N, C-alpha and C positions, 0 to 999 in steps of 0.2 A: 964825116959819115961813119970811120972808123973809132971818132971818140964814146960818141951814142951808144955805139953795141956794145962796147967794153962795156959801158957801165951798167945796162942792162945785164948782161951775165954776170958782173960781180954782184948784183944783187938775188938773181936765182939761185947765185952758189953759196950766198950768206942765209937766206931764207930756207932751203930743201932739208937742212936735217930737223928747224924748226916742224915743220909740215909732216914729216916723215914721222916723229915723234906721237905727235896727235892721232894720226890715222893710227899707229898701233896703239895706244891706247882705246882709244874707239872701237879697236876690232876685240879688245880683249875684254870688255862691256857687251858688247855683240855676243862673243861665246859664253859667256859665264851667264847662264841660268838662275844664277844664286840668289838669298836672300839677306839685305844687310838688315838686321836687327837693330842695330845703334844707329841707321841712318834717320834725320830728323826731316822734318816737312821742305827743307831745304835740301833734299835730295839732287842728286844731278837729274838735270831736265831730261824729262822722257821716259820715268819710271812712274810704276803706277803702286795701289797701297789696296789691302783689303783687314778690314776690320771684322774681326772674329769676336763673336757673344756667345755664351754656352747659358744651358739651365740645366741643371744649378753650375752657378764659377766654378772657379779653382782649377779647371780642368788642364791639362797640360796641352799646348798647341806645336806642332809641329807642320812644316810649309817645307815641301819638298825634301823629307828625310833632315830637315836643321831644326833644332828646339827652338821658340819664339817665347818661351816661357810661358805663365796661367793665363785662362781667358779671365778678363775680356784684353786684347790686345789688339794691338794696329801693326799690321805687318805692311813694311814700306821698301822701295827699293827694286817692286817687281818689273821684271819688263814685259812687255803685252805677250800672254798667251795663256796656256794652260799652267795651275798651279794644285799641285794636292793638299791636302788641306787634311791633318791627322787628329783626333781629340781623343784624349784620355784620361780618365780617373776611376779611382780605387773604387769598384763596386756598382760598375757603371758598365755598359756595354762600349766597347770601340766603337768611334765614327770617322768613317773616311769618305772625302767628298772633292771632287775637282771642280774647282773656281777659274773661270776665263776672262779676264781682264785686257783692257786696251791700253796701249800706251798713254799714259799718264792718266789713268783713269782710277777712282777711287769705287770699291766694291763691298759687301757686307755680304760677312757669310754668318748666319745663327743656328745654331745647333741645340736640339732639345734631347738630352740623353735619356737615355733610358734604363733601370737599375736594372744591374746583372745578377740574372736568376740561376741558384743552382736546380740538382737534380738530382735524385733518389732511386734507388730499384729496390720496394721492398718485397721480403719474400716470409710465411710463415712455413709450420711446419705444424699440423696440416695443411694445405693449401685451403682457400675459400674466404679466412678470415675476414672478417669487418675492421677497416682500418680507420680511425680519427687522427686527424692530424691539428694540434694546437686545439681541438675542441670539435673539430667541424668535421660530419663525414666523408672522407675520398674516396670509398670503394672499398674493393675485396680483392686480397691477394692474389696471384703478384700482381704487382703496382707500382706505376711508373710514374713516380711526381717529375714536372719538368717546371714549375714556377714557384721555387721555394727562395723565398728571400734569404739572405746571407746570413749566417749565423745558426742557434740553438732550436731545436723545434722537437715539442714533445707529439711522440706519437703513440696509441694505442689500440692493441689489436683485441678482438675478440672471438670467439669459435662456439657456437653449441656443445657442452659438454668437456669444455675445456676453462681451465681457469684464464681468465685476462689478462694479458700483460703489459706493461708500459717502458717505451724505452726511449733514448733522447739521441738526438741525430744532429749531427751541425754540418752545416753547407760553406764552404770556403770559396770555392769556385764553381766553373762550370762543369766539372768532370763528376761525372756522375758516381756517384756513394753506391756501395751493395750492402745491404741488409739483411741477415736472416735472422728470423726469431723463432724459437721454438718454445709451441705452447704446451703447459701440464695437462695431463687429462685433469679432470674433474669429472667423470662419468664413466658407467659401466656397459657391459658387451655382455647381450643375451642373445641366444639363439630361440626362434620361436617355431612350434612344430604344430600339425593338427593331425585328425583323422577324423574324413579324409583331409587329403593335403590340398593346398589351391586356395585355402581360405586367404581373403585381404586382412592385414592386421593392423590393426588404428591403434595409433598410440598417443591418448591426448586427443582424438582428434585426426591425428595425421599419418594417412597410407606411409607406410614404412615397406611395402610389398605383399606377396604373395608366400605363402608358405612352402615349404621351410627357407625361414630367412632369418640372418643374423644381420644386428644391428649393434652398432659396437661405438655409439656416440650417445648415449641415453643419459641424461645429465639426472646426479645424483638427486634422490628426494623420491616423493610419491608420484606414480604416474597411474590412468585409467588403461589397460590393455584389453582391446576388442577382436573379437575375431567374425568374420561374416562370409558367408558361401549362399549362394542361390540353392532354395532347399532343404537348407538346416536353420536351426534358432541360431540365434546370436549367441555367442561364447564371451563372456567379460570377468576378468579380475584385473584386483590392485598388483601394482608391483614395485615395491622399493629397493630404490638403488641406491648403494653406497659407493664412494670412489673405488674403481680397480675390480666391480663386481666383476664375474663371469657365472653365466647362469644360464638354463635353459626352461623355456613353459610348453607343457604341452599340452592342446586342447580337444576334447574328446566332441566334436557337434552331432547335438543331437536332431535326426532327420525330420523335417515338416510335413503331417501329414498330409496326401491326398484327397483328389476327388475324381469319382469318375460318374459321367453325365451317360447314360443310355438314352439314342434314338432308334425306333423301328418302324418302318415304312412297311404296312401301315402301322398306325397304333396300337398299344392295347395288347401289345404280347408280352406273356407271362415272363419273368427273368428271373435265373439262375444263376448266382455266384459262388463256384467252387462246390457247385448242387445243391446251396441254399438258397429257395428261394424268396428274393428279395421285395418282388412287387411287380407291377406292369409298369412297361414301357408310355412315355418319357419319364425317366425316374435320374435322380441324383441319390449317387451315394457318396456322403462325407467322411473325412477322417479313418481314408485307408492307410495302413502302412503303405510303405512303396513296396513294388515288388511285380510278379506276374500273377494275374487273375483268371482263370478259365470260364467266363459268361457264357450260358446257353438262354438261346432265349427262344419261343416256342408260341405259335398263334393258330386256331384252329384254319385248317385250309389251305396250311402253305406248309411249306419242309422248313422243317426247324436248322438254326443257324447257330456253330458254336465257334467261338473265338475266343484267343489268348491275348489278355488286355494287360498292358504295362503300366500301373500308375506311378507316378515321378514325385519326387520331393516335393510337397507344397505347391503342385500344379493340377490344374483341372485336363483332365483328359475324356474327350467328347469320342464315343464309340457310333457308329451308326450302323444298323443292321435293316439290309435289304431283301425282303423275304421272295421266294421263288414260290408261286402258287401251284399245288398239286390237287386241286379236288374238282369236283362237279356240284353239279345241284339237282336234287330230286325236285319232281311234280307230283302231288299226290291228290287224289280225290280219293272218298270215301263213301259209304253206303252204308248204314246212315251216318248225316253232319254229326256234328258235335260228339266226335272221337276224340280223345285223346291220344296224340301221337309217340311211339317213344323210339329213337333210334339209337342201339348199342347200348339201352339202359339209360339214355338221356331222354328226358322232356324235352318237345318239341312245340306245344300249345295243342290246341284242340283245330280241328277243320271246323271254317264254317260252314251254315246253313245257307243254301240260294234260293229263296223263295219258300213255295210250297213243294217243292223236290227233295226226294230223298238223297240225290245224288249230291255230294257239300261242293263248294267251290274249287276249284283248286290252291292245293297249298305249297307254298315255292318254300324248299328249305337250301340255304346256300350254304358252300365250305365245307361239305362234306369228303371226306381223305377218298382219295382213288382209292379203290378196292371194294373188297365184300364189307357190306353191314347188315346188322339184323334190327328188321321192321316189327313193331308191337304195338297194336290196335288196344283200347280200353274204353268200353262204354259198360254202363251199366242193363244188364237185361240183354247183350249180347256177346257172344263168342268169337274169337279169331285165334285162329292157330297161327302162331309167329311164323315170319318168310323171311328167306337172305334174299341179297337183291345187289347190285353191282352198278358201281359208280365211275364213269371215264372221267380225266380229267379235261376240264374246259368244255363238257358235253351234261345235255337236261335228258334225266331217266324219268319216262312218265310212267306211273301207275296209279291201276284204278281199284278199290281193295273192298270188298263187300264181305258186314261182317254176318255174324248169324243169329238170329234171335231166338231168346231163350224163352220158353213159355213157365212163366214165373207169375201165375197170378196176385195182384198186386191193389184190384179195386173190388168191389161188392156193392150189387144193385140189389135193395127190398122193392117189390112188388105188391105184399102182402103181409100177411104175419102168418100163416102155412109154410112148413119146411120147404115147400114146393116154390114159395116162392119168394125163393132169395137166388141169386145168379152172382158168381163170382169167375173173374178171369183177370186178364188185361186191358187196362184200360188202351181205347186205341183213337176215340176221339171225341168230344163233346161236340155235339150239332148247336147253330145259333137258336134253331126253334127246342133248343132244350133235351135232344134227343139224344144219347147216350150208345155208343158202340164199344161194345166189349170181343177179346175174344175169348171164349168157353173155353178151347181145347184148341192145340196145336192147328193151325188153319181154317180154324170155323171162326165165322163173327159172327155176333146179335147184335142187333139195333133194337133198343128199350123205346118204348115212345116217352115223352115228358108225363103226358096222362096217366104213364102206370105206376109210375116212378113216384116211392113212399118215402124212402132213403137211399144216402149214398154214403159210402166209408173208404176210405185209402185201408188196406191192410200194411201193418209195420208188424214186424214181430216182437210178440208182447204188449202189441198195442194200435188199435184204431186211431187212426185220424180221420177227424170229419173236414172234408174239403169245403 
C-alpha cells in the first residue's frame, strides 16, 4: 500500500502548479471587463460580440470608454453583461447607448445620427424688428433660434421707419451666439395737437392715439393725416416726412351743428327760443350751434313752462314739456241766440238757437285762465254792456246774459197810396198766412193782414231792398 500512495502524491505534486496557473488566468479574465479590438472570431470561448452600424457611416465608436475605430465596426471579446457604446461624429449629436449581451452571444446596435444644430439670440434696436433667415420669415426681435444648421446664414431685419439691415451669422457648435443689430432711422417724428384735445389721429388710416400724441417712427414720404372726434367735423391734412424730421401738427376742429326736438303735452304749445317764436309743438329745430338755449312754451289754459336746454355737437336733443292746467270753463247762454261772443277781446264764435226759444243753447268755452275776464256780446239791433266774470281752476262758471233790443226801423209796409197808408218799424215776424208783424214803436207791435199789404221793403241806408 505504501507504493501506490507514494505514486499519487507524486502526481498531485507535479500537476498542482499547472492547475494553479490556469485558475489564475481565468480569474484575470473574469475581473477584466475590457474589450479586445484585435480579437478575431477565434477569441477565447465564452466572450460575446456587438456589431455597431451608424447612419451616416464613419462615426467614431467607443466601448466602455475605449476607442473601437469608426463605424461600421464589430466589437469582440466582450464578457456577458452591460456595455456602454458612445457614437461621435463631427456636426452630429453625440449618442450614448447601453447594450446588454449574454456570454457567447452576438448583438447588433444601429444608430441614426441627428445633425447638430446651432443657436443664435437676435436683438435689435429698436426691438420688434421683423427677421428673415436665409429668405424665410422667422419672427420679431428679440428672437431665439435653436435649429440652425452649422455654417453661415444670412439674416435681414426690417422695422417701419428704419432702413432694413442685413448681417451674416456663423454657427460652429451648440454654444448660443448673441447678435445685436442697430437699425438706422429712415423716418421722422411729429407731435399732433388738436383744439379741443382728445381727437383720434389716423395716419394713412392707422390709429396712432388721441391728441396730444407724438409719433416718432413715421416713414419718410407723403402721408394722409386725419383727426376725428365725436361732435366735430373731420379734419384732414397731408404730411410730408424727411429722414430726421421733427415737427408739430395742430388741428382746430369745427363743431358739428346740433338739433333740438321739442315735444309738449298737450300738443300745440307755442314755442319761443331765446324769446323768438319758432312755431308750435311738436317741432324740430336743426342746425343749432352747440350751447345753451332758453326755451319757453305756452298753451292756453295751462301754466307756461321755461327751461334752459343744452344742445351738443352733432347730436339731437329731445326736450319734453308737461303743462300744469290753470284754467276753468265758462258755460254761457244768451238771449237772443245768434250772439257773437268775445272774451278779453278774443272771439269765441256765436251762440246757437234752441228751437223757437229766444234763449240759446248753452255755449261751453274751455281753457279760460284762472282769474278775471271781460265778456262782450255783439248782435245787430241789440245792445249789451260788457261785464267782468271770474274763472276758478277746474270749475265751470255758468252765465245767462240778456241783450237789450234796439228800436231801429228796418222794414216798410204799404197798404195804399196815401201818406197815412205807410207803416215803418222793426220786422218781428212773417206769418205763414202772409200776415206781417212789425214793431212800430218801442214795445208797440202791429200785425197787418196780407189782404191789405200792397208792397213791402227793407230799409237800408241809402237804398231800399225789396224782400
